[in-house]
C-alpha positions in Angstrom: -162.9 71.9 -3.2 -161.1 69.7 -0.8 -158.2 67.8 -2.4 -156.5 64.7 -1.0 -153.0 65.5 0.2 -150.6 62.7 0.7 -147.5 63.1 2.7 -145.5 60.0 2.2 -145.4 58.7 -1.4 -143.2 56.2 -3.0 -143.1 53.8 -0.1 -145.8 51.7 -1.8 -144.1 52.0 -5.2 -141.2 49.9 -3.9 -140.9 47.0 -6.3 -141.3 43.3 -5.1 -137.8 42.8 -3.8 -137.0 46.4 -3.0 -138.1 46.2 0.7 -135.9 43.1 1.1 -133.0 45.0 -0.6 -133.5 48.0 1.7 -133.7 45.9 4.8 -130.5 44.1 3.8 -128.8 47.5 3.3 -130.4 48.9 6.4 -130.8 52.3 4.8 -133.5 54.1 2.7 -132.9 57.1 0.5 -135.8 59.5 1.1 -136.2 62.6 -1.0 -137.8 65.7 0.6 -138.6 69.3 -0.3 -138.3 71.9 2.5 -141.9 73.0 3.2 -142.9 73.7 6.8 -144.8 72.2 8.6 -144.5 69.0 6.5 -140.7 68.8 6.3 -138.1 71.4 7.4 -134.6 71.5 8.9 -133.9 72.2 12.6 -131.0 74.6 13.3 -128.5 71.7 13.6 -129.6 70.5 10.2 -131.8 67.5 11.3 -134.7 66.8 9.0 -138.0 67.1 10.9 -141.6 68.2 10.5 -144.9 66.5 10.6 -144.3 64.1 7.7 -140.6 63.5 8.4 -141.5 62.3 11.9 -144.1 59.9 10.5 -141.5 58.6 8.0 -139.0 58.0 10.8 -141.6 55.8 12.6 -142.5 53.9 9.4 -138.8 53.4 8.5 -138.1 52.0 12.0 -141.1 49.6 11.8 -139.7 48.4 8.5 -136.6 47.4 10.3 -134.3 49.9 8.6 -131.5 51.4 10.7 -131.0 54.7 8.8 -132.5 57.3 6.6 -130.3 58.9 3.9 -132.2 62.2 3.6 -131.9 63.8 0.1 -133.0 67.4 -0.4 -134.7 67.7 -3.8 -136.6 70.7 -5.3 -140.3 69.9 -5.2 -140.6 69.8 -9.0 -137.9 67.1 -9.1 -139.2 64.7 -6.4 -141.2 62.4 -8.7 -138.5 62.3 -11.4 -135.9 61.4 -8.7 -138.1 58.6 -7.5 -138.7 57.3 -11.0 -135.0 57.3 -11.8 -134.2 55.3 -8.7 -132.0 57.9 -7.1 -134.3 57.9 -4.1 -136.4 55.1 -2.7 -139.3 57.2 -1.3 -140.6 60.8 -1.1 -141.7 62.6 2.1 -143.5 65.8 1.2 -146.9 67.4 1.3 -148.2 66.7 -2.2 -151.7 66.9 -3.7 -152.8 63.6 -5.3 -153.5 64.4 -8.9 -154.5 61.9 -11.7 -151.2 62.7 -13.6 -149.1 62.1 -10.5 -151.0 58.9 -9.5 -150.2 57.5 -12.9 -146.5 57.9 -12.1 -146.2 56.9 -8.5 -148.1 55.1 -5.7 -149.3 57.4 -2.9 -149.8 56.4 0.7 -153.2 56.8 2.2 -153.7 60.6 2.6 -152.7 61.7 6.0 -154.8 64.9 5.9 -156.8 67.1 3.6 -156.1 70.7 2.8 -157.3 73.4 0.4 -155.2 75.8 -1.7 -154.6 79.1 -0.2 -153.5 82.6 -1.3 -150.9 84.6 0.6 -151.1 88.3 0.1 -149.4 91.4 1.7 -150.9 92.6 5.0 -154.2 94.4 4.4 -154.6 92.7 1.0 -153.8 96.0 -0.9 -154.7 94.5 -4.3 -157.9 93.0 -2.9 -157.2 89.5 -4.2 -159.7 86.9 -3.1 -159.6 83.9 -5.5 -157.7 82.3 -8.3 -160.6 82.9 -10.7 -160.4 86.7 -9.9 -156.6 86.7 -10.4 -157.0 85.2 -13.9 -159.0 88.2 -14.9 -156.4 90.7 -13.7 -153.5 90.6 -16.2 -151.2 92.8 -14.2 -151.3 90.5 -11.1 -148.3 88.2 -10.5 -148.6 85.1 -8.4 -145.6 83.0 -7.1 -146.3 79.3 -7.4 -144.0 76.5 -6.3 -142.5 74.8 -9.4 -144.3 71.6 -10.1 -147.3 72.4 -7.8 -150.9 72.1 -8.9 -151.7 75.8 -8.4 -150.0 76.7 -11.7 -152.3 74.3 -13.6 -155.3 75.6 -11.8 -154.5 79.2 -12.6 -153.9 78.4 -16.2 -157.2 76.4 -16.4 -159.0 79.6 -15.1 -157.4 81.7 -17.8 -154.3 83.1 -16.1 -151.4 83.9 -18.5 -147.9 82.5 -18.2 -146.7 86.0 -17.4 -148.9 86.1 -14.3 -147.3 82.9 -12.9 -143.9 83.2 -11.3 -142.3 79.8 -10.5 -140.4 79.6 -7.2 -138.5 76.7 -5.7 -140.2 76.6 -2.3 -142.9 78.2 -0.1 -140.3 80.4 1.7 -139.1 82.0 -1.5 -142.8 82.6 -2.4 -143.4 84.3 0.9 -140.4 86.5 0.5 -141.5 87.4 -3.0 -144.8 88.6 -1.5 -143.2 90.4 1.4 -140.8 92.3 -0.9 -143.5 93.1 -3.4 -141.9 91.1 -6.2 -145.3 89.4 -6.7 -148.8 90.2 -5.5 -149.6 86.8 -4.0 
């Protein structure tokens, strides 16, 4: 089914005086994971993407002069926010009950469904997570910390079928090179 997908989280989890503190400092530390189209780097290294550009507008409206962008692996975004090393997260992230207990999400900016990337022509004829769970020889790359690993396990997939990767690009390359099936 359709799942809520929030792009900017953490802004609302700022404690009472945090916004005042940030406005005095004039800078906000924003953690991001590279995942196009939500957040990615331009050739010169500038952070951009659909959600990064929204964050820039919000930050300007809050009266902050500067964003200190911090690259963080997706699976470490929430721990980094909880530790105080970053003030906010800008990423495409499914809202799950477990995550919602830990951080405050913004209103969802859009809704998406999970997908499955396979090699051209779909040589293994893979069509669903449920089907994959019944095929022990199939390996699927999943971004570390993403909900897809939990979904696959709930459907009966084994740990050996799930190959953690740090980002979507690494997952795509794993499919393209045949290291994984999807």
